[in-house]
N, C-alpha and C positions, 0 to 999 in steps of 0.2 A: 445800751446807751452809746451813742456816737460822740466822738471828740467834740463837735461843735456845740454840744448840748451842755457840756461842763467845763470847757477850756476857759482859761483866763484870756479875755480880749485885749485887755490893756498890757501890752508886752513892752518891758524895758529892753532896749536894744541899743548897740552901738553901730555906727557906720564903718565901712572897711577903711576909711581914710582916718579914722579917730585914732588917738594915742591911748596907750594904756592907763594914762592918768584920767582920762574921760570915763573909762570903764571903772576904775576904782572908786571914783567920785560918785558915780550912779550906784554902785554896789553899796556904799556906805550910806548914802541918802535914802535908798529904797530898802535897805536891809535885805539884799538879796546876794546870791553867791555865784550867779553866772547869767549869761544873756546871749542871745544870737547876734551875730554879726551880720549886717545886711549891706546890699549895694544900693544904688540910688532908686532902682525898681522894687525896693523892699524884698528882694529874694535873699534866701538864707545862703551866705557864702562861707560861714564859719561859726564856730561856737567857742566862746571864752569862759572860763571858769575859774573859781578860787583855786582849784587843783592846778591849773596851768600857771598861776601866779606862784604857787608854792614850789612847783618844779623849777621855776626860774630863780627865785630868791635863795632856795636852799643850796647848800654846799655841794659842788660836784667834784667828786674825787677823781684823781688820775685813773684812767683806764688802760690796761695793757692787754692788746689782743695778739695772741701768738698763733701764727698759722705755719704751715709746714714750710713755706718759703720766705717769710719775713715776719718781724715783730713790729706792730704799730703802737705808739703811745699817744693817747689823747690826753692832753694836759687839762687838769680840772681848773678850779677857780684860783686866781691869784688875788682877787678883789675882795675886800672886806664886806660883811653883810650889809652894812649901810650903803657902801658904794654900788652894790648890786641892785638895791632897792631904788636908789636915785636914777642909775641907768634905765631901769625898766619903765619908769614914768613917761619918759619921752620916746619909747619904742611904738611903732605903728601896731595895732591890736593883731594884725595879721601876722606878725613876726612870732607870735606865741599861740595863737588860736588854733583849735582843731579844725582842719579843712573839711574832714570826713564827717559830716554831721548826720546823726541819726534823727530823722523826723518822722512824724506821722500825718496822714491825710485827714483832712477836714471830716471825712466820713468814717473814719476808723472806729472800730468797736472798742469799748473800754477793756474787754478781755484781752484783746491783742496789745493794747497800750500797756497793760499791766505786765504782760509777757515781755514786751521790749524793755521796759524799765527794769524788770527783774533781771533778765538775761544779760543785758548789756551794763548793768549795775551803774546806771546813770540816775541822777536826781530829777532831772526835768527833760522834756522833749518838746521841740517846737512843733507846732501844727501849720500845715501849709495847705493852700488851695491854689490851684494853677501856678505853682512854683512860688507863691508869695506868701509871706509870713502873716498869719491871721490870729494866732493865739499861742499859749503855752500851757502845758499840763505838767504837773509835778506829781511825784509820788503820794503826797499828801492830798492832792485833788482826787486821785483814783481811790485812795482809801475812803475819804469822806463820802464820796458819790456811791461807793460800793457797799457800804455798811449803814448808811443813815437810815434807810428802811428797816434795818434789822435791829437796831438799837433803840 
């Protein structure tokens, strides 16, 4: 079975100029946990997920890096949790989105998609055709289509 035979064609996405507020509003409205970030040609430029949000709003401790020649100290958060969440809403999505996006081709086999989702430990993978976003496949989609004939 090929990606285009079972992918979800209605893909919720944000544009690269959108704010994180737009992303979070769409996640809440559509009950989803992540989505591709696209440019004006609908090409995938990044991927933003709930994990990226958690990494931003979670507390960042001071980090001390000791090398042979010097000691570097990276100061953690001084802001309170509520302040970090407020600041996040107005950030551009590209400030925290992952720029290295794992995608699959429109003609990719379901077995290879299962391999990618498992090895990369990701929940969803965007589907592209001619570099343009055409769909999305989740772990659940692969499981449903792999086992529906067997159950």
